[in-house]
C-alpha positions in Angstrom: 4.3 12.2 -38.8 2.2 10.3 -36.1 2.7 7.1 -37.9 6.2 7.2 -37.0 5.2 7.0 -33.3 3.6 3.5 -34.1 5.5 0.9 -32.1 7.8 3.3 -30.4 5.4 3.5 -27.7 6.3 0.9 -25.3 2.8 0.1 -24.2 1.8 -1.5 -27.7 2.4 -5.2 -27.7 4.7 -4.5 -24.8 5.3 -7.9 -22.9 5.3 -7.4 -19.4 3.8 -10.7 -18.3 0.1 -11.7 -19.2 -2.4 -13.0 -16.9 -4.7 -13.6 -20.0 -4.2 -16.9 -21.4 -1.8 -17.1 -24.3 -0.5 -20.5 -23.9 -2.3 -24.0 -23.4 0.3 -26.2 -22.2 3.6 -26.5 -20.9 5.2 -24.0 -18.3 5.1 -21.0 -20.7 2.1 -19.4 -19.2 3.5 -19.3 -15.8 6.7 -17.9 -17.0 5.0 -15.4 -18.9 2.8 -14.3 -16.2 5.9 -13.7 -13.9 7.6 -12.1 -16.9 10.7 -14.3 -16.5 11.9 -14.0 -20.1 15.3 -15.5 -19.5 13.9 -18.6 -17.8 11.4 -19.0 -20.6 14.0 -18.8 -23.3 16.1 -21.4 -21.5 13.2 -23.7 -21.1 12.0 -23.2 -24.5 15.3 -23.9 -26.2 15.5 -27.2 -24.2 12.1 -28.2 -25.5 12.8 -27.5 -28.9 16.1 -29.5 -28.8 13.8 -32.4 -27.9 10.7 -31.4 -29.9 11.6 -29.1 -32.7 8.0 -28.9 -33.9 6.6 -27.9 -30.7 4.4 -24.9 -31.6 3.8 -23.5 -28.2 7.7 -23.8 -27.2 8.5 -22.0 -30.4 6.0 -19.2 -29.8 7.5 -19.0 -26.1 11.1 -18.7 -27.4 10.0 -15.9 -30.0 8.3 -14.0 -27.2 11.3 -14.4 -25.0 13.5 -12.8 -27.7 11.6 -9.6 -28.1 13.2 -7.4 -25.6 16.8 -8.5 -26.4 19.3 -5.8 -27.2 20.8 -8.1 -30.0 18.7 -7.1 -33.1 19.7 -10.3 -34.9 18.1 -12.5 -32.4 15.1 -10.6 -32.7 15.2 -10.9 -36.3 15.6 -14.7 -36.1 12.6 -15.0 -33.8 10.6 -13.1 -36.3 11.8 -15.8 -39.0 10.8 -18.6 -36.4 7.4 -16.9 -36.1 6.9 -16.5 -40.0 7.8 -20.3 -40.3 5.0 -21.0 -37.7 2.4 -19.0 -39.6 3.5 -20.6 -43.0 3.1 -24.1 -41.4 0.0 -23.4 -39.1 -2.0 -20.5 -40.6 -5.1 -21.3 -38.5 -3.2 -21.0 -35.3 -4.1 -17.7 -33.6 -0.7 -18.0 -31.4 1.4 -18.1 -34.4 0.0 -14.7 -35.8 0.0 -13.1 -32.6 3.6 -14.0 -31.7 4.7 -12.9 -35.1 3.0 -9.5 -34.7 4.5 -9.0 -31.4 8.2 -9.8 -32.5 7.5 -7.6 -35.6 6.7 -4.8 -33.4 10.1 -5.0 -31.7 11.6 -5.1 -35.2 9.9 -1.8 -36.1 10.9 -0.1 -32.8 14.5 -1.1 -33.5 14.5 -0.4 -37.2 13.4 3.3 -37.4 11.0 5.2 -39.3 11.2 3.2 -42.8 11.0 -0.2 -40.7 8.0 1.1 -38.9 6.1 2.0 -41.9 7.0 -1.3 -43.8 5.7 -3.4 -41.0 2.7 -1.3 -39.8 0.4 -3.3 -42.3 1.8 -6.8 -41.5 1.5 -6.2 -37.8 -2.0 -5.2 -38.2 -2.9 -8.1 -40.6 -1.5 -10.6 -38.1 -3.3 -9.2 -35.1 -6.6 -9.3 -37.1 -6.1 -12.6 -38.2 -5.1 -14.0 -34.7 -8.6 -12.3 -33.4 -10.4 -13.9 -36.1 -9.2 -17.3 -35.4 -9.6 -16.7 -31.6 -12.3 -14.0 -30.8 -11.6 -14.2 -27.0 -7.9 -13.8 -27.4 -7.5 -10.9 -24.9 -3.9 -10.2 -25.6 -4.4 -10.0 -29.5 -7.6 -7.8 -28.8 -5.7 -5.5 -26.6 -2.8 -5.2 -29.0 -5.1 -4.4 -31.9 -7.0 -2.0 -29.9 -3.7 0.0 -28.9 -2.6 -0.2 -32.7 -5.8 1.5 -33.9 -5.4 4.2 -31.2 -1.9 5.0 -32.2 -2.2 4.7 -35.9 -4.1 7.3 -37.9 -7.1 6.3 -39.9 -5.4 6.8 -43.5 -2.7 4.2 -42.3 -5.3 1.5 -41.1 -6.0 2.6 -37.5 -8.4 5.3 -35.9 -10.4 5.8 -32.8 -13.6 4.5 -34.7 -11.9 1.0 -35.1 -10.8 1.0 -31.5 -14.2 1.6 -30.2 -15.7 -1.1 -32.5 -13.3 -3.8 -31.0 -14.4 -2.7 -27.8 -18.3 -2.8 -28.7 -17.7 -6.3 -29.9 -17.0 -7.7 -26.4 -19.1 -5.3 -24.1 -21.6 -7.9 -23.5 -19.5 -11.1 -23.4 -16.5 -9.5 -21.7 -17.8 -6.1 -19.9 -14.9 -5.7 -17.5 -12.3 -5.9 -20.4 -14.6 -3.6 -22.2 -14.2 -1.1 -19.5 -10.5 -1.3 -19.7 -10.6 -0.7 -23.4 -12.9 2.5 -22.8 -10.4 3.6 -20.4 -7.7 3.2 -23.2 -9.8 5.2 -25.4 -10.5 7.9 -23.0 -6.6 8.1 -22.3 -5.8 8.4 -25.9 -8.0 11.6 -26.1 -6.4 13.1 -22.9 -9.7 12.4 -21.0 -7.9 11.5 -18.0 -10.9 11.8 -15.5 -12.9 9.5 -17.7 -10.1 7.0 -18.0 -9.9 6.9 -14.0 -13.8 6.6 -13.8 -13.7 3.5 -16.2 -10.6 2.1 -14.1 -12.1 2.3 -10.8 -15.3 0.5 -12.0 -13.6 -2.5 -13.2 -14.3 -5.5 -10.9 -10.9 -7.5 -11.3 -12.5 -10.3 -9.1 -15.0 -10.9 -11.7 -12.3 -11.8 -14.4 -8.8 -12.5 -13.0 -7.6 -13.0 -16.6 -7.6 -9.2 -17.0 -5.1 -8.6 -14.2 -2.2 -7.8 -16.8 -4.3 -5.4 -18.9 -5.7 -3.6 -15.8 -2.1 -3.2 -14.5 -0.8 -1.5 -17.6 -3.7 0.8 -18.1 -3.3 1.9 -14.4 0.4 2.3 -15.3 -0.5 4.8 -18.2 -2.6 6.7 -16.1 0.1 6.7 -13.1 2.6 7.9 -15.8 0.1 10.8 -16.8 -0.3 12.0 -13.1 3.6 11.8 -12.6 3.9 13.8 -15.8 1.5 16.4 -14.6 3.2 16.4 -11.1 0.1 15.1 -9.4 2.4 13.1 -7.2 -0.5 12.1 -4.3 -2.8 10.7 -6.9 -0.1 8.9 -8.9 1.2 7.4 -5.5 -2.2 6.3 -4.7 -2.8 4.7 -8.0 0.5 2.6 -7.7 -0.2 1.8 -4.3 -3.6 0.3 -5.1 -1.7 -1.6 -8.0 0.8 -2.9 -5.5 -2.2 -3.9 -3.2 -3.9 -5.9 -6.0 -0.7 -7.4 -7.4 2.0 -7.3 -4.7 4.5 -9.5 -6.7 4.4 -7.2 -10.0 7.5 -4.9 -10.3 5.6 -2.1 -12.3 4.0 -0.8 -9.4 7.3 -0.4 -7.2 9.0 0.9 -10.3 6.3 3.5 -10.8 6.5 4.5 -7.0 10.4 5.0 -7.6 10.0 7.3 -10.5 7.5 9.3 -8.4 9.8 9.8 -5.5 12.7 10.5 -7.6 10.7 13.3 -9.4 10.3 14.8 -5.9 13.8 14.4 -5.1 13.3 11.8 -2.3 16.3 9.9 -3.6 16.5 7.4 -0.6 13.0 6.1 -1.1 13.4 6.1 -4.8 16.3 3.8 -4.5 14.3 1.6 -2.0 11.6 1.0 -4.5 14.1 0.4 -7.4 15.7 -2.3 -5.1 12.3 -3.6 -4.2 11.3 -4.0 -7.7 14.3 -5.9 -8.8 13.1 -9.1 -6.6 9.7 -8.9 -8.2 7.9 -10.5 -11.2 8.6 -8.6 -14.4 11.6 -7.0 -13.3 13.5 -8.1 -16.3 11.3 -5.7 -18.3 12.4 -2.6 -16.7 15.6 -0.6 -16.9 16.1 -0.9 -13.2 19.8 -0.5 -12.8 19.8 2.3 -15.2 17.3 4.2 -13.1 18.9 3.1 -9.7 22.1 4.4 -10.8 20.8 7.7 -11.8 19.1 7.8 -8.5 22.3 7.0 -6.7 24.2 9.5 -8.6 21.8 12.2 -7.7 22.3 11.5 -4.2 26.1 11.8 -4.5 26.8 8.0 -4.1 29.2 7.8 -7.0 30.6 4.4 -6.3 27.3 2.6 -6.0 25.9 4.6 -9.3 28.9 3.4 -11.2 28.1 -0.3 -10.1 24.6 0.2 -11.0 25.6 1.6 -14.5 28.0 -1.1 -15.2 25.6 -3.9 -14.2 23.0 -2.3 -16.8 25.7 -2.4 -19.5 25.9 -6.1 -19.0 22.2 -6.8 -19.3 21.3 -8.4 -22.5 17.9 -6.6 -22.5 19.5 -3.1 -22.1 17.8 -0.7 -24.6 20.4 1.0 -26.7 19.4 4.6 -25.6 19.6 3.6 -22.0 23.0 2.1 -22.5 24.2 5.0 -24.3 23.0 7.2 -21.2 24.9 5.0 -18.8 28.1 5.2 -20.8 27.7 9.0 -21.0 27.3 9.3 -17.1 30.2 6.9 -16.5 32.4 9.2 -18.4 31.1 12.3 -16.9 31.9 10.5 -13.5 35.6 10.1 -14.6 37.9 7.1 -13.5 37.5 5.3 -10.2 
């Protein structure tokens, strides 16, 4: 059932930093842009101890919990944002943050949880957009929702196209990115590339995050198709435009690994670890796999063990690490 893929796709509401304005005060936007989840969590907790009713700090804390492996903490973040919505029903940020955290609850909970939360997620994204029509992050997330969910369940390509048409005149560069997403959802990768190449990021720097993520989807498709030269060129373009963002180096590492160029893959994984947004990628897991493929069992073991200590490690990746460690045997 296609609906069961809803929210299992890491692109939907995936928080990998955000150049578009989500927060209006405090340090939160800068931390969000840099993908520094742990630091945002720390600072938000400190602010909330002093000002428990600080709406922006509450939302920052909730968003910082999204990728934690501890599901109880994700559930607690959802309750915090539900309180935010109840107390501030006309605050777009509360609705957006609640939808974002609900997405992770759905991903963590399996098929029935996905089905039960699909409607509320859509409702809160729609409300966020009603309250703040220029909210790029909310529009982008709702757009992806419509592309992933069939029409009978509240989604559909038609609704996604309507969202794009609403901003075609007011936000033309954003509209191009949305059209690229639609083309990708229809497997029209040539049109997706054409739309992406036409985007003038300099005209609207607030779209840097969206531009990066859509390019990432296209780069992944080229990787899957073994069009390695095109994939490398795409991620190199991304790296030139956003040299501090980890996604480009991570993508390059995946491509070099696929070509069995393990030393270069390892170099790119290590490079990504020092970049913004590194917390959002399973770098030690992937690094361990590359080191294992190269034959460096000691360093591979160290990487897998580091990943298992990562509080944002996904259950499936953690299980793979444990399996690989067991296969390698004792030190």
